[in-house]
C-alpha positions in Angstrom: -20.8 -55.6 56.0 -18.6 -57.4 53.8 -19.7 -60.4 51.6 -17.2 -63.3 51.3 -18.3 -66.4 48.9 -17.7 -69.7 50.7 -17.0 -72.6 48.4 -16.9 -76.0 49.5 -16.6 -79.4 47.8 -16.7 -82.0 50.6 -15.5 -85.6 50.7 -18.4 -86.8 49.0 -16.8 -85.2 45.7 -19.9 -84.6 44.0 -19.7 -81.0 43.3 -19.1 -77.4 44.6 -21.5 -75.6 47.1 -21.2 -71.6 47.3 -22.8 -69.5 50.0 -22.6 -65.8 49.5 -22.1 -64.7 53.1 -22.6 -61.1 54.6 -20.2 -60.8 57.5 -19.9 -58.2 60.0 -17.6 -58.1 63.2 -14.2 -59.9 63.7 -12.9 -62.9 65.6 -15.5 -64.2 68.0 -17.7 -61.4 67.5 -18.2 -62.2 63.8 -21.8 -62.6 62.8 -23.1 -64.1 59.3 -26.2 -63.6 57.1 -26.7 -65.9 54.1 -27.4 -63.9 51.2 -27.6 -66.7 48.5 -26.7 -70.3 48.0 -26.1 -72.2 45.0 -24.7 -75.7 44.0 -22.9 -77.0 41.0 -22.4 -80.7 40.3 -19.1 -82.4 39.0 -19.6 -84.1 35.6 -19.6 -87.9 36.1 -16.1 -87.8 34.4 -14.5 -85.4 37.1 -16.3 -87.4 40.0 -14.8 -90.7 38.7 -11.5 -89.1 38.4 -11.5 -87.7 41.9 -12.6 -91.2 43.0 -9.7 -92.8 41.5 -7.2 -90.3 42.9 -8.8 -90.7 46.1 -8.6 -94.4 46.2 -5.0 -94.4 45.5 -5.2 -95.9 41.8 -1.9 -95.2 39.7 -2.4 -92.4 37.1 0.0 -90.2 35.1 0.9 -86.9 37.0 -0.8 -85.0 34.0 -4.1 -86.5 35.2 -3.4 -85.0 38.6 -2.8 -81.6 37.0 -5.9 -81.8 34.8 -8.1 -82.7 37.8 -6.9 -79.7 39.4 -7.8 -77.4 36.7 -11.1 -78.9 36.4 -12.0 -78.6 39.9 -10.8 -75.0 39.9 -13.0 -74.1 37.0 -15.9 -75.9 38.5 -15.5 -73.8 41.7 -15.2 -70.5 39.4 -18.3 -71.4 37.5 -20.3 -72.0 40.8 -19.1 -68.8 42.3 -20.0 -66.7 38.9 -23.2 -68.4 38.6 -24.1 -67.4 42.5 -23.0 -63.8 41.5 -25.3 -63.7 38.4 -28.2 -65.2 40.4 -28.0 -62.4 42.8 -27.1 -59.3 40.6 -23.5 -58.9 42.1 -20.2 -58.7 40.6 -16.9 -59.8 41.7 -16.3 -56.3 42.8 -18.8 -57.0 45.6 -17.0 -59.6 47.1 -14.3 -59.2 49.7 -13.0 -62.6 48.9 -13.8 -66.1 47.7 -12.9 -68.5 50.6 -12.4 -72.1 48.7 -11.8 -75.2 50.5 -10.6 -77.2 47.5 -11.2 -80.9 46.8 -9.7 -83.3 49.4 -7.6 -85.8 47.7 -5.9 -87.3 50.8 -6.2 -86.8 54.6 -4.2 -88.7 57.1 -2.8 -86.0 59.6 -0.4 -84.5 59.7 -0.4 -85.1 55.7 -3.4 -83.4 53.9 -4.2 -82.3 50.3 -7.1 -80.0 49.2 -6.4 -79.9 45.6 -7.2 -76.3 44.0 -5.6 -73.9 42.1 -6.2 -70.6 43.6 -4.6 -68.3 40.9 -6.8 -69.8 38.3 -9.9 -69.4 40.5 -8.8 -65.7 41.2 -8.5 -65.0 37.6 -11.7 -66.6 36.5 -13.8 -64.8 39.1 -11.8 -61.6 39.5 -11.5 -61.8 43.3 -9.0 -62.4 46.1 -8.9 -65.9 47.1 -8.4 -67.5 50.3 -7.4 -71.2 50.2 -5.4 -74.1 51.7 -7.1 -73.8 55.3 -6.1 -77.0 56.8 -2.3 -77.2 56.5 -1.6 -74.5 59.2 -3.3 -76.5 61.7 -1.5 -79.6 60.8 1.6 -77.6 61.1 0.8 -76.6 64.6 0.2 -80.4 65.5 -3.4 -80.5 64.8 -5.6 -82.8 62.7 -6.5 -80.1 60.2 -10.2 -80.9 61.0 -12.8 -80.3 61.9 -12.5 -76.7 60.8 -16.1 -75.9 61.1 -16.0 -75.7 64.9 -15.3 -71.9 64.7 -18.5 -71.3 62.7 -20.7 -73.8 64.8 -19.5 -71.8 67.9 -20.3 -68.2 66.4 -23.6 -69.2 64.8 -25.1 -71.8 67.0 -24.0 -71.5 70.8 -27.0 -71.0 72.9 -27.3 -69.9 76.4 -29.5 -72.7 77.8 -29.5 -75.6 75.7 -26.7 -78.2 75.0 -26.5 -78.4 71.2 -24.7 -80.6 68.8 -24.0 -79.8 65.2 -23.7 -82.8 63.1 -22.9 -82.4 59.4 -23.4 -85.5 57.2 -21.1 -85.1 54.2 -18.8 -87.7 53.0 -17.5 -88.0 56.5 -19.8 -87.1 59.3 -18.5 -84.3 61.9 -19.9 -83.5 65.2 -19.3 -80.2 67.2 -20.9 -80.2 70.8 -21.6 -77.0 72.4 -22.7 -77.1 76.0 -25.0 -74.1 77.1 -23.2 -70.9 77.5 -19.6 -72.6 76.8 -16.6 -70.7 75.9 -14.9 -71.6 72.5 -12.1 -73.6 74.5 -14.6 -75.8 76.0 -16.2 -77.1 73.0 -15.8 -80.9 71.7 -15.6 -81.5 67.8 -14.4 -84.4 65.9 -15.2 -86.8 63.0 -17.6 -89.5 64.2 -16.8 -91.7 61.1 -18.5 -92.3 57.6 -21.3 -90.0 56.8 -22.3 -90.6 53.1 -19.0 -91.9 51.8 -19.9 -95.7 52.2 -23.3 -95.5 50.5 -22.0 -93.1 47.6 -19.0 -95.6 47.1 -21.3 -98.6 47.0 -23.7 -96.8 44.5 -21.0 -95.5 42.3 -19.2 -98.8 42.1 -22.4 -100.5 41.0 -23.5 -97.8 38.6 -20.6 -95.9 37.5 -22.6 -93.6 35.0 -25.3 -93.0 37.5 -26.1 -90.2 39.7 -23.6 -91.4 42.5 -25.6 -91.7 45.4 -28.8 -93.4 46.9 -31.5 -90.8 46.4 -33.6 -90.3 49.3 -32.1 -93.4 51.0 -34.8 -95.3 48.7 -32.4 -98.3 48.0 -31.5 -98.6 51.8 -35.0 -98.4 52.8 -35.6 -101.8 51.1 -32.9 -103.6 52.7 -31.7 -104.9 56.1 -28.4 -104.3 57.9 -25.8 -106.7 58.1 -24.9 -107.0 61.6 -21.5 -108.7 61.3 -20.4 -105.9 58.8 -21.7 -103.1 61.1 -20.0 -104.7 64.2 -16.5 -105.3 62.3 -16.4 -101.8 61.1 -17.2 -100.1 64.4 -14.6 -102.5 66.1 -11.9 -100.4 64.3 -9.5 -98.6 66.8 -10.7 -95.3 65.1 -14.2 -95.4 66.8 -12.7 -96.2 70.2 -10.2 -93.3 69.8 -10.9 -90.3 72.1 -11.2 -86.8 70.1 -9.4 -84.8 69.0 -9.6 -86.9 65.8 -10.5 -87.0 62.1 -10.6 -89.3 59.2 -11.1 -89.7 55.5 -13.5 -91.5 53.3 -11.2 -93.9 51.6 -10.1 -95.2 55.1 -14.0 -95.6 55.9 -14.6 -97.3 52.7 -11.6 -99.6 53.1 -13.0 -100.9 56.5 -16.4 -101.4 54.7 -14.9 -103.3 52.1 -12.7 -105.4 54.2 -15.8 -106.2 56.7 -17.6 -107.8 53.6 -14.8 -110.4 53.4 -15.5 -111.0 49.6 -19.0 -112.4 50.3 -21.7 -111.2 48.0 -24.8 -109.3 49.6 -27.9 -107.9 48.0 -27.0 -104.0 47.1 -30.0 -102.8 49.1 -28.6 -104.7 52.2 -25.3 -103.1 51.9 -26.9 -99.6 51.4 -29.0 -100.3 54.7 -25.6 -101.5 56.3 -23.8 -98.4 55.2 -26.5 -96.2 56.8 -26.6 -98.3 60.0 -22.9 -97.7 60.4 -23.3 -93.9 60.1 -25.8 -93.8 62.5 -24.4 -96.1 65.2 -21.1 -94.6 64.9 -22.7 -91.1 65.6 -24.9 -92.4 68.5 -22.0 -94.4 70.0 -19.5 -91.2 69.7 -22.1 -89.0 71.4 -22.5 -91.6 74.5 -18.7 -92.1 74.8 -17.5 -88.8 74.2 -19.7 -85.9 75.1 -20.2 -86.5 79.0 -23.9 -85.5 78.5 -26.2 -86.0 75.7 -27.3 -82.7 73.8 -30.7 -81.3 74.3 -30.8 -80.9 70.5 -29.2 -82.1 67.4 -29.0 -79.9 64.4 -28.1 -82.0 61.2 -26.7 -80.4 57.9 -24.9 -81.6 54.8 -26.1 -83.8 52.0 -27.1 -86.8 54.3 -30.0 -85.0 55.4 -31.6 -86.0 52.0 -31.2 -89.6 52.9 -34.4 -90.4 54.8 -33.5 -93.7 55.7 -30.1 -92.5 57.2 -32.0 -89.8 59.2 -34.4 -92.3 60.4 -31.7 -94.7 61.9 -29.9 -91.5 63.5 -33.5 -90.7 65.4 -33.8 -94.2 66.4 -30.5 -94.3 68.0 -30.8 -91.1 69.6 -34.5 -91.5 71.0 -34.0 -89.0 73.7 -32.8 -86.0 71.7 -34.5 -83.7 69.4 -33.1 -84.3 65.8 -33.7 -81.7 63.4 -32.3 -80.3 60.2 -30.5 -77.1 59.9 -33.1 -76.2 57.2 -35.5 -75.6 59.9 -33.5 -72.7 61.3 -33.4 -71.1 57.7 -30.3 -72.4 56.3 -30.2 -74.9 53.5 -28.3 -78.2 54.7 -25.8 -78.0 51.7 -24.8 -74.3 52.4 -23.7 -74.8 56.1 -20.2 -75.8 55.4 -19.6 -73.1 52.7 -20.8 -70.6 55.3 -18.4 -72.0 57.6 -15.6 -71.6 55.2 -16.8 -67.8 54.4 -16.2 -67.1 58.1 -12.9 -68.8 58.0 -12.0 -66.7 55.3 -12.9 -63.6 57.0 -10.8 -64.7 59.9 -7.7 -65.1 57.7 -8.4 -61.8 55.9 -8.5 -60.2 59.5 -5.3 -61.9 60.7 -7.3 -63.8 63.4 -6.9 -67.5 64.2 -9.5 -69.8 62.7 -8.6 -73.3 64.1 -10.0 -74.1 67.4 -7.4 -76.3 69.4 -9.8 -78.0 71.5 -11.3 -79.6 68.2 -8.3 -80.1 66.3 -5.6 -81.0 68.8 -3.3 -78.3 67.6 -0.8 -76.8 70.2 -2.1 -73.3 69.4 -4.6 -71.1 67.8 -3.1 -70.2 64.2 -4.3 -68.1 61.3 -5.3 -70.5 58.6 -5.0 -70.4 54.7 -3.2 -68.4 52.1 -4.3 -65.4 50.3 -4.2 -65.2 46.6 -4.6 -61.3 45.4 -7.2 -60.0 43.1 -5.6 -60.3 39.6 -4.3 -57.1 38.2 -5.1 -55.1 41.1 -5.0 -54.4 44.7 -7.2 -55.9 47.6 -9.8 -53.4 47.8 -11.0 -54.8 51.1 -7.8 -54.7 53.0 -7.9 -52.6 56.1 -5.4 -50.1 54.8 -6.4 -49.0 51.6 -3.7 -49.6 48.8 -3.8 -46.3 46.4 -2.0 -45.9 43.2 1.5 -45.3 43.7 2.5 -44.9 40.0 3.9 -41.4 39.6 2.4 -39.3 36.7 5.2 -38.2 34.3 3.2 -34.8 33.9 3.4 -34.1 37.7 6.7 -32.4 37.3 5.4 -30.1 34.9 2.5 -28.8 37.2 2.9 -25.6 39.1 4.6 -26.3 42.5 2.7 -23.9 45.1 4.6 -21.7 47.4 4.4 -23.1 51.0 7.0 -20.6 52.8 4.5 -18.8 54.4 3.2 -21.9 56.5 4.1 -22.1 60.2 5.4 -25.8 59.8 7.8 -24.5 56.9 9.2 -21.6 58.8 12.6 -21.6 60.5 12.9 -21.7 64.2 15.2 -19.1 65.6 16.3 -21.3 68.8 17.6 -24.1 66.5 19.4 -22.1 63.8 22.9 -23.6 65.1 21.3 -27.0 65.3 24.3 -28.7 63.5 26.7 -27.0 65.6 25.1 -27.7 69.0 26.3 -30.5 71.4 23.9 -33.5 71.8 22.7 -32.2 75.2 22.2 -28.7 74.0 20.1 -30.1 71.0 17.9 -32.2 73.4 17.4 -29.2 75.5 15.8 -27.3 72.6 14.0 -30.5 71.3 12.4 -31.0 74.6 11.4 -27.3 75.1 9.8 -27.4 71.7 8.0 -30.7 72.4 6.3 -29.0 75.4 4.9 -26.6 72.7 2.9 -29.3 71.1 1.1 -30.1 74.5 0.2 -26.6 75.0 -1.0 -26.4 71.5 -3.3 -29.2 71.9 -4.8 -28.0 75.1 -5.7 -24.8 73.2 -7.9 -27.1 71.1 -9.9 -28.6 73.8 -13.6 -27.2 72.6 -12.8 -28.5 69.2 -11.7 -31.8 70.3 -14.7 -32.4 72.5 -16.9 -31.5 69.4 -15.0 -34.1 67.5 -15.6 -36.9 70.4 -19.2 -36.1 70.3 -19.3 -36.6 66.5 -17.5 -39.6 66.6 -19.3 -41.3 69.5 -22.5 -40.5 67.9 -21.6 -42.2 64.7 -19.9 -45.2 66.0 -22.8 -45.8 68.2 -25.1 -45.7 65.2 -23.2 -48.0 63.4 -21.1 -45.7 61.3 -17.1 -45.8 61.0 -14.5 -43.5 61.8 -12.0 -43.2 58.9 -8.8 -41.2 59.0 -7.1 -39.9 55.8 -3.6 -38.6 55.4 -0.4 -39.0 53.6 3.1 -39.3 55.2 3.5 -38.9 58.8 -0.1 -37.7 59.1 -1.3 -40.6 57.4 0.8 -43.3 59.4 -0.4 -41.8 62.6 -4.0 -42.3 61.5 -3.2 -45.9 60.6 -1.6 -46.4 63.9 -4.6 -45.0 65.8 -6.9 -47.3 64.0 -4.8 -50.3 64.6 -4.6 -49.8 68.1 -8.5 -49.6 68.7 -9.4 -53.4 68.5 -6.9 -54.6 71.2 -7.6 -51.7 73.4 -11.4 -51.4 73.2 -12.3 -54.8 71.6 -13.8 -53.1 68.6 -14.3 -54.5 65.1 -11.2 -53.5 62.9 -13.6 -51.8 60.2 -15.0 -49.5 63.0 -12.0 -47.3 63.0 -9.8 -47.4 59.9 -6.7 -45.6 58.3 -6.3 -44.8 54.7 -2.8 -43.6 53.8 -1.8 -42.0 50.5 0.4 -44.7 48.6 -1.2 -47.6 50.3 0.1 -50.0 52.7 3.5 -49.9 51.3 3.5 -46.1 52.5 3.5 -47.2 56.0 7.0 -48.6 56.1 8.5 -46.7 52.9 7.9 -43.3 51.8 5.6 -42.6 49.0 5.6 -38.7 49.3 4.5 -38.3 45.5 1.2 -40.0 46.2 0.0 -37.2 48.4 -0.1 -34.9 45.3 -3.0 -36.6 43.7 -6.5 -35.2 44.8 -8.2 -37.7 42.4 -6.7 -40.6 44.6 -8.4 -39.2 47.7 -11.7 -39.1 45.9 -11.1 -42.8 44.9 -10.3 -43.7 48.3 -13.5 -42.5 49.6 -15.6 -44.3 46.8 -13.7 -47.6 47.6 -14.6 -47.2 51.2 -18.2 -47.0 50.4 -18.3 -43.8 52.6 -21.9 -42.6 53.6 -23.9 -40.5 56.0 -23.0 -42.5 59.1 -19.5 -42.1 58.7 -17.0 -39.5 60.1 -13.9 -38.7 58.1 -11.0 -37.1 59.8 -8.5 -35.6 57.1 -5.0 -35.0 58.6 -2.4 -32.6 57.0 0.0 -30.8 59.2 0.7 -28.3 56.6 -2.9 -27.9 55.7 -2.7 -28.2 51.9 -2.4 -32.0 51.1 -4.4 -32.7 47.7 -4.8 -36.2 48.8 -6.7 -35.2 52.0 -8.5 -32.4 50.2 -9.9 -34.7 47.6 -11.1 -37.2 50.1 -12.8 -34.6 52.4 -14.7 -33.1 49.4 -15.8 -36.5 48.3 -16.9 -37.6 51.7 -19.0 -34.5 52.3 -20.4 -35.2 48.9 -21.3 -38.6 50.1 -22.9 -37.1 53.3 -20.3 -37.9 55.8 -19.3 -35.6 58.6 -16.0 -34.2 58.1 -13.2 -33.1 60.4 -9.9 -31.6 59.4 -6.8 -31.6 61.7 -3.7 -29.3 60.8 -1.0 -27.5 62.4 -1.1 -24.3 60.6 -3.4 -21.1 60.1 -6.1 -21.2 57.7 -5.0 -20.9 54.0 -6.8 -20.5 50.6 -5.8 -24.3 49.8 -7.4 -25.7 52.9 -10.4 -28.0 52.5 -13.6 -27.3 53.7 -14.9 -29.4 56.7 -17.5 -29.5 59.4 -15.0 -29.1 62.1 -11.5 -27.8 62.0 -8.8 -28.8 64.9 -6.0 -26.4 64.6 -3.2 -27.0 67.1 -0.6 -24.3 66.1 2.9 -26.0 67.1 4.9 -23.6 65.2 8.2 -23.9 63.2 9.9 -27.3 63.8 13.4 -27.8 65.2 14.2 -29.2 61.9 12.8 -27.0 59.5 9.7 -28.5 57.7 9.9 -31.9 59.2 6.4 -32.2 60.7 7.2 -35.6 62.0 8.3 -33.7 65.0 6.1 -31.3 66.9 3.3 -31.3 64.4 3.4 -35.0 64.6 3.3 -35.2 68.5 0.3 -32.9 68.5 -1.4 -34.9 65.9 -0.8 -38.2 67.8 -2.2 -36.4 71.0 -5.4 -35.3 69.3 -6.2 -38.7 67.7 -5.6 -40.4 71.0 -8.1 -38.0 72.8 -10.6 -38.5 70.0 -10.7 -42.5 70.0 -10.3 -42.8 73.9 -12.8 -40.3 74.8 -15.1 -41.6 72.2 -14.9 -45.1 73.5 -15.4 -43.7 77.0 -18.7 -42.3 75.8 -19.7 -45.6 74.1 -19.3 -47.6 77.3 -16.2 -49.2 76.6 -14.4 -47.8 79.5 -15.4 -48.4 83.3 -13.8 -45.9 85.8 -10.5 -45.6 84.1 -10.2 -49.4 83.1 -10.3 -50.8 79.6 -13.1 -53.3 80.3 -13.3 -54.2 76.6 -9.8 -54.9 75.8 -9.1 -58.1 73.8 -6.7 -60.6 75.9 -4.7 -61.6 72.9 -1.2 -61.9 74.6 0.3 -62.6 77.9 0.7 -59.0 78.9 -3.2 -58.4 77.9 -4.4 -61.6 79.9 -2.6 -60.3 83.0 -4.2 -56.7 82.6 -7.5 -58.2 82.0 -7.2 -60.5 85.0 -6.1 -57.5 87.1 -9.4 -55.6 86.0 -11.7 -58.2 86.9 -10.0 -58.6 90.1 -10.0 -54.9 90.9 -13.8 -54.6 89.9 -14.8 -57.9 91.6 -12.7 -58.3 94.7 -11.5 -61.7 93.6 -7.9 -62.8 93.8 -5.8 -62.6 90.5 -5.9 -66.3 90.4 -9.6 -66.5 90.9 -10.2 -63.7 88.3 -8.0 -65.6 85.8 -10.1 -68.8 86.0 -13.4 -66.8 85.6 -11.7 -64.8 82.6 -10.8 -68.0 80.9 -14.4 -69.4 81.2 -15.7 -66.2 79.7 -13.2 -66.5 76.7 -11.1 -63.7 77.9 -14.0 -61.3 77.7 -13.3 -58.7 80.8 -17.1 -57.6 80.9 -18.6 -61.1 80.6 -16.3 -62.3 83.5 -17.0 -59.4 85.7 -21.0 -60.0 85.1 -20.7 -63.6 85.8 -19.2 -62.9 89.1 -21.4 -60.0 90.1 -24.7 -61.6 88.9 -23.9 -65.3 89.6 -24.5 -66.5 86.2 -22.7 -68.6 83.4 -21.1 -66.9 80.6 -23.8 -67.3 78.0 -26.3 -65.5 80.4 -23.8 -62.7 81.2 -23.4 -62.1 77.5 -27.1 -61.9 77.0 -27.5 -59.4 80.2 -24.7 -57.5 78.4 -26.7 -57.3 75.1 -29.7 -56.2 76.7 -27.7 -53.4 78.4 -26.3 -52.2 75.0 -22.7 -53.3 76.2 -22.7 -51.0 79.1 -21.0 -52.8 82.1 -22.5 -50.5 84.8 -25.9 -50.8 83.6 -25.4 -54.5 83.3 -24.3 -54.9 86.9 -26.2 -51.9 88.5 -29.6 -53.5 87.4 -29.1 -56.0 90.3 -26.2 -54.8 92.2 -26.1 -51.1 93.4 -22.9 -51.7 95.1 -20.9 -51.7 91.9 -19.4 -48.5 91.4 
């Protein structure tokens, strides 16, 4: 589990809400647990400054810069206060996912004001920010962005649910029972609290800034002519996707008053009535079917008058607050941005085109690194690449006796050979790698059992290596999520020299045993994990340090090398030793030794995933359909296992959000997607068990 601090200041512009969220999984498999929540209000001066900027009042550019700094410092204080409350530190955070303060929103133009570098410096954490503009660049509204979180956290197999957030603007997400993410409906219904808040702030600039509890509105009567005038605006008749902003709604409200004087309490009641009527009319006009349950969040839940009017306008719907589900109303949108931040860190799209109108799903936001250091939560651990000036004075071990360092008699004249002769020698030697791997079947089988057992129990497989060995580990780890639908953290690669060493040699990094130790500490390795150290020549200090520390932390350890046992070989629970012999190019272990290493890693992860039920027959039923090739493959798998035509399979697959297992269970059991997922959950993800429970003809 990683912890992300979602930080949100909404269109009410009254302060910052922070939610510390424990997140597991990736993409549509993410789940979230609220660890802690805290709110910090803006000062009256900052609230007033933001209000003037949002209303378009002229002011010097310096005031805009000052507001950005004050907003960012308030964000930082709110996050730091939340950490202190929970006894956590910035080092416990994967990132802060900060929305920023909306100053202007009229798609495709939008401004969320924040200095992410200042926030990163004040907290000491990676910061993900600027979420909306990538969706706008893809032709979307940049809002609402909470649709992803609503789908992940609140979809229901049997109930039609609406998630209503009452911030400055009211936004709605409608989730039909068992629907896929591409079938949800989400949009801004119109004003939330912005009309009431602006009214109070204009009449009492130094006050709290809102109608506490809706007490003022409770004493008034709605002015029907104002309500009708506002709701006759083109925005309310426009079909989704659509979004709006507070100043535009406030302008409609002020224009509808036509300069007449009304009692303050009547205007407060009118503001609440407009919000409630806009919500009810939007549901009737755009949802197709009314929801069974409406779950309300946001500051508006504290306005009793507004909530009463919403319930009256929707008499046949159960209206409840999100607090009843154990989540504070003010924390919900901060939680949503924590999930969006996780998606950004994972390189997964965070927008929902069905909600925003974007032409495609895109990765949202920009990442500001942790000041003065690396992003310790990245999937490929960045290790220190700075060369120690004392390294050159250390004793250099003699490696001439190693098999991989010896000269191959058949290639002594390599530089004089014709290309065809050189290829003949190379191909003959490559076959040696295959035979060497075959000789290690018993050891590889033990490794498969170790890994499958660990992963089933919630542990991780972590490859550790340097140079070619490290790159092969990272490569195998990177291929698991699209092939088997795994969480990217389930199988990971750690390479000496960090991410840069994947693309440019950082050979000196492998000589520091302490860096291997530090890498295991950073990964928080424990007894449920399996660590595979890869070193073709068997002596890499980085790998030795990692395996030693992993064993101390209680993890199972496997050592993969291509040489006989030496005195410098690390201790491990299991050793896999395909002896590939001297290389065609002396000492270049990217050749035969690299081939053998790749084959062994392929076998370990592939067969472990088979043991875990992620393969049916010889088909990748847990693959992720993330591109056209994989959609085609997924559809063919569904077709083969159900007897449907490819076109029929593709249609069912789309309704299952590209989930092959879900699509097969839908067809075989005659159920909708939500029920199919529940059947699979009860079968622990095993497709055969999920289908054979009702249909013995399924092979």
